[in-house]
C-alpha positions in Angstrom: -23.0 -2.8 -33.6 -22.7 -2.7 -30.0 -25.5 -0.8 -29.3 -27.4 -2.8 -31.6 -26.6 -6.1 -29.9 -27.6 -4.4 -26.6 -30.6 -3.4 -27.5 -31.8 -7.0 -28.9 -30.3 -8.8 -25.6 -32.3 -6.3 -23.5 -35.4 -5.1 -25.5 -36.7 -2.8 -22.0 -33.4 -0.8 -22.4 -35.5 2.4 -23.9 -32.6 4.8 -23.4 -30.4 2.6 -25.4 -33.0 1.9 -28.1 -33.5 5.8 -28.6 -30.2 6.2 -29.1 -30.0 3.5 -31.5 -33.0 4.9 -33.5 -31.3 8.4 -33.6 -28.0 7.0 -35.0 -29.7 4.8 -37.7 -31.6 7.7 -39.0 -28.6 9.8 -39.6 -27.3 6.8 -41.7 -30.4 6.2 -43.5 -31.0 2.8 -42.1 -34.1 3.4 -40.0 -35.5 0.1 -41.0 -33.3 -1.8 -39.2 -34.8 -0.1 -35.9 -38.6 -1.1 -37.2 -37.3 -4.8 -37.6 -36.0 -4.6 -33.6 -39.0 -3.0 -32.6 -41.6 -4.8 -34.5 -43.9 -7.1 -32.2 -42.9 -5.0 -29.0 -45.6 -2.4 -28.1 -43.2 -0.3 -25.9 -40.1 0.0 -28.5 -42.6 0.6 -31.1 -44.1 3.4 -29.2 -40.6 4.4 -28.4 -39.6 4.4 -31.8 -42.6 6.5 -33.1 -41.5 9.2 -30.3 -37.9 9.4 -31.5 -39.2 9.7 -35.3 -41.6 12.5 -34.4 -38.8 14.3 -32.0 -36.4 13.8 -35.0 -38.9 15.1 -37.7 -39.4 18.3 -35.7 -35.5 19.0 -35.6 -35.7 18.9 -38.9 -38.6 21.2 -39.6 -37.4 23.6 -37.5 -33.8 23.9 -39.1 -36.0 24.5 -42.4 -38.1 27.1 -40.8 -34.5 28.7 -39.9 -32.8 28.4 -43.3 -34.5 30.9 -45.1 -37.0 33.6 -44.7 -40.1 34.1 -47.0 -40.6 30.4 -47.7 -43.6 28.4 -46.3 -43.8 24.9 -44.8 -47.3 23.6 -44.3 -47.4 20.8 -41.7 -50.2 18.6 -41.3 -50.9 15.8 -38.7 -53.7 13.4 -38.3 -55.4 13.4 -34.7 -58.2 11.7 -33.9 -59.8 11.7 -37.6 -59.4 15.3 -38.1 -56.4 17.1 -39.7 -54.2 20.2 -37.6 -52.5 22.2 -40.0 -49.5 24.3 -39.0 -47.5 27.2 -41.1 -44.3 28.8 -41.5 -45.0 31.6 -44.1 -46.9 34.6 -44.3 -50.8 34.4 -43.7 -51.4 35.8 -46.8 -49.9 33.4 -49.1 -51.6 30.1 -47.7 -54.6 31.9 -46.9 -54.8 32.7 -50.5 -54.0 29.0 -51.6 -55.9 27.2 -49.2 -58.6 29.4 -48.3 -60.9 27.8 -45.8 -58.4 26.2 -43.8 -57.3 27.6 -40.0 -53.8 27.6 -39.8 -51.4 27.9 -36.7 -48.3 30.2 -37.7 -45.1 28.5 -36.7 -41.8 29.8 -35.3 -38.5 28.2 -35.2 -38.6 28.2 -31.3 -42.3 26.7 -30.7 -43.8 25.3 -33.8 -44.8 21.8 -33.9 -42.9 21.1 -30.4 -45.8 21.1 -28.2 -47.9 18.9 -30.4 -47.9 14.6 -30.3 -47.1 12.5 -33.1 -45.8 12.5 -36.5 -46.3 14.6 -39.4 -47.6 13.0 -42.4 -47.9 15.5 -45.0 -45.4 18.2 -45.3 -45.2 21.2 -47.9 -42.5 23.2 -48.7 -41.7 26.1 -50.6 -38.6 28.5 -51.6 -35.8 26.2 -49.9 -33.8 23.3 -50.9 -33.4 21.0 -48.2 -30.1 19.4 -47.3 -30.0 15.4 -47.7 -29.7 15.7 -44.0 -32.9 17.5 -43.2 -35.0 15.4 -45.7 -33.6 12.4 -44.2 -34.9 13.9 -41.0 -38.4 13.9 -42.0 -39.3 10.1 -41.6 -42.3 8.8 -41.7 -43.9 11.5 -43.9 -46.4 10.6 -46.5 -46.8 13.5 -48.3 -43.8 15.5 -49.4 -44.6 18.5 -51.8 -43.1 21.7 -53.2 -39.5 20.9 -52.8 -36.9 22.8 -55.1 -33.5 22.7 -56.3 -33.8 19.0 -55.7 -30.3 17.4 -56.2 -29.2 13.6 -56.7 -28.0 13.9 -52.9 -31.5 15.2 -52.2 -33.1 12.3 -54.1 -30.9 9.6 -52.5 -32.1 10.7 -48.9 -36.1 10.8 -49.8 -35.1 7.2 -51.6 -35.2 6.2 -47.7 -38.4 7.9 -47.0 -40.4 4.4 -47.1 -43.4 5.8 -46.2 -44.0 8.1 -49.0 -47.4 7.9 -51.2 -46.6 11.3 -53.1 -43.9 13.4 -54.0 -43.7 16.8 -56.1 -40.3 18.2 -56.6 -38.6 21.0 -59.0 -35.0 19.6 -60.0 -32.0 21.2 -60.6 -30.4 21.3 -63.5 -27.8 18.5 -62.9 -30.4 16.2 -61.4 -30.8 13.1 -63.3 -31.7 9.4 -63.2 -28.9 8.4 -60.8 -31.0 10.3 -58.5 -34.3 8.7 -59.3 -32.1 4.9 -59.3 -32.0 5.1 -55.3 -36.4 5.1 -55.4 -35.9 1.4 -55.1 -37.5 0.9 -51.9 -40.3 3.5 -52.4 -43.4 0.7 -52.6 -46.1 3.0 -51.8 -45.5 5.8 -53.8 -48.8 6.9 -55.8 -47.9 10.3 -57.2 -45.0 11.8 -58.7 -44.6 14.7 -59.8 -41.2 16.3 -61.2 -40.5 19.6 -62.9 -36.9 20.3 -64.5 -34.0 18.3 -64.4 -31.4 16.3 -66.6 -33.8 13.0 -66.5 -33.7 10.6 -69.4 -35.8 8.3 -67.8 -34.3 5.0 -66.9 -34.5 5.9 -63.5 -37.7 4.9 -63.4 -36.8 1.6 -63.5 -36.5 1.4 -59.7 -40.1 2.0 -59.1 -40.5 -0.7 -61.2 -38.4 -2.7 -58.7 -40.1 -1.6 -55.9 -43.5 -2.3 -57.6 -44.7 0.9 -56.7 -48.5 1.1 -57.3 -48.1 4.4 -59.2 -51.1 6.0 -60.4 -50.0 9.6 -61.4 -47.3 10.4 -63.1 -46.5 14.5 -64.2 -43.2 15.3 -65.5 -42.2 18.6 -67.3 -39.8 21.3 -68.5 -37.5 18.2 -69.2 -36.6 18.4 -72.6 -34.3 14.9 -71.9 -37.2 12.7 -70.7 -37.3 10.1 -73.8 -39.0 6.9 -74.7 -37.3 5.1 -71.5 -39.8 6.7 -69.4 -42.8 4.9 -70.9 -41.0 1.7 -71.1 -41.0 1.5 -67.2 -44.2 3.5 -66.5 -45.6 0.9 -68.8 -44.4 -1.9 -66.8 -45.9 -0.4 -63.7 -49.4 -1.4 -64.8 -51.0 0.8 -62.2 -51.1 4.3 -64.0 -54.3 6.2 -64.4 -52.9 9.7 -65.3 -49.6 10.5 -67.4 -48.5 14.0 -68.1 -45.2 14.2 -70.4 -45.4 17.8 -71.7 -43.2 19.3 -73.7 -41.1 15.9 -73.7 -39.4 16.7 -77.1 -37.0 13.4 -76.9 -40.3 11.2 -76.4 -41.5 9.7 -79.8 -43.8 7.0 -81.2 -41.6 4.4 -80.2 -42.2 5.2 -76.3 -46.1 5.2 -76.8 -46.2 1.4 -77.9 -45.1 0.7 -74.4 -48.7 1.8 -73.2 -50.7 -0.1 -75.6 -51.5 -2.5 -72.6 -52.0 0.1 -70.0 -55.7 -0.9 -69.2 -55.8 1.5 -65.9 -54.8 4.8 -68.3 -57.6 7.2 -68.1 -55.3 10.5 -68.7 -52.4 11.2 -70.9 -50.9 14.6 -71.8 -48.5 14.7 -74.6 -48.7 18.5 -75.6 -45.4 19.7 -77.0 -44.0 16.1 -77.7 -43.4 17.1 -81.3 -41.8 13.6 -81.9 -45.2 11.9 -81.3 -46.8 11.4 -84.4 -49.5 9.3 -85.9 -47.7 5.7 -85.4 -47.8 6.4 -81.9 -51.3 7.4 -81.7 -52.3 4.2 -83.3 -50.7 2.3 -80.4 -53.2 4.2 -78.0 -56.3 3.1 -80.0 -57.1 0.1 -78.2 -56.8 1.6 -74.5 -60.0 0.7 -72.8 -60.0 3.4 -69.9 -58.8 6.4 -71.6 -61.2 9.4 -71.4 -58.7 12.5 -71.4 -56.0 12.6 -74.1 -53.9 16.0 -75.3 -52.2 15.8 -78.3 -51.7 19.5 -78.5 -48.5 20.6 -80.6 -47.5 17.2 -81.6 -47.0 15.7 -85.3 -50.1 13.9 -85.6 -52.2 13.7 -88.7 -55.3 12.6 -90.0 -54.4 9.2 -90.0 -53.5 9.5 -85.9 -56.8 10.9 -85.6 -59.2 8.2 -87.2 -56.8 5.6 -84.8 -58.9 7.2 -82.1 -62.3 6.4 -83.0 -63.0 3.3 -80.8 -61.7 5.1 -77.6 -64.2 6.1 -75.1 -62.9 9.6 -75.1 -64.5 12.8 -73.2 -62.2 15.4 -74.0 -59.4 15.7 -76.9 -57.0 18.5 -77.6 -55.4 18.5 -81.1 -55.0 22.3 -80.4 -51.8 23.5 -82.9 -52.0 20.4 -84.8 -52.0 22.1 -87.9 -52.2 19.2 -90.1 -55.2 17.9 -89.2 -57.5 18.6 -91.8 -61.2 18.1 -92.9 -60.6 14.6 -93.3 -60.5 13.7 -89.8 -64.2 15.1 -89.1 -65.9 11.6 -90.2 -63.8 9.7 -87.4 -64.3 12.8 -84.9 -67.9 12.6 -85.3 -67.8 8.8 -84.1 -66.5 9.8 -80.4 -70.1 10.3 -78.8 -68.6 10.1 -75.6 -66.6 13.3 -76.3 -67.8 16.6 -74.0 -65.1 18.7 -75.1 -62.9 18.9 -78.2 -60.1 21.5 -79.0 -59.5 22.2 -82.6 -57.6 25.6 -82.1 -55.2 26.4 -85.0 -56.0 22.9 -86.7 -56.4 23.2 -90.7 -60.3 22.3 -90.1 -62.9 24.4 -92.5 -65.7 26.1 -90.6 -68.0 24.1 -92.8 -66.4 20.7 -91.1 -66.5 22.4 -87.7 -70.4 22.8 -88.0 -71.0 19.2 -89.4 -69.0 18.0 -86.1 -71.4 20.4 -84.0 -74.4 18.7 -85.3 -73.0 15.3 -85.4 -72.0 16.2 -81.6 -74.7 17.9 -79.9 -73.6 17.5 -76.4 -70.1 18.2 -77.3 -68.1 22.0 -77.0 -65.9 22.0 -80.3 -63.8 24.9 -80.2 -63.1 26.3 -83.8 -59.8 26.5 -85.3 -58.3 29.9 -85.3 -56.4 29.5 -88.4 -59.6 29.2 -90.4 -62.6 31.2 -88.7 
């Protein structure tokens, strides 16, 4: 590229560098501008200013795109957070009480502030891939809706991302997640909806993402492949895959060596049974486990006896009976036990309360 050669030949030409950075952002190659600027304080400052300008432009377009939605932008300044919002005051003051907000307008919001926005929360609008690409060095991007594979591809270029939460369109699938191979800082990923099987998560393994929290809901195609790749990450502390009806016992075997895993929710995963739960029986850090509305029976419950569980939910596991009481009584660290809609008798519940005096034992509605 002629412009790039010109900048490399004369790094003092800030105007050319600004034009180059703008062009590279548009084509998803801003990292090339970063490599050119690295080690040159003037170019690094100019790149930061260019990214802030491009980001502001994208946010202003978002603010114009649809009425009634919220864009919450957060900047760090001298150790303190400054907030700005484009929605009505009632929404954000109810959801974020105690925060002082500045209400944004398409004409002036963010334009008078310096630096880039690090956290952006968007509700009620489906941003185009071009607008997403303009968000640049954002670290926390939440609340996106109607996300498509094209949007996911654009998100894959936001290499500073540490947190991403979105609601996917029905056609979004693993082809979109496959573009996440550069998200090497991602720690939190939350997905609602879509048509994901789970093999797209391999991109996060390739990126060596330090993922700590993974949540997926309302996605009935998510299966064992998801846990195969999540298990390979080795950093996860919290996994919630509620109502993933294609996920079964084989997938849980991939978590058998997840030494960092503290919380696991499989509520509504009706293919999860005793074999899968037995694979979890040696997880050294697991303190919260939700097996509500799964196919677990007494044998699976018995496999949990050595875990350091503090909260265990077996709500709706109708084949869990009095035979599980002895194993549950060994869980001395429990503070909350949910046996609602299980087949546990009042007498067995009473014995559990006596054996675990510091535990809140919720009774089975079918028998009391």
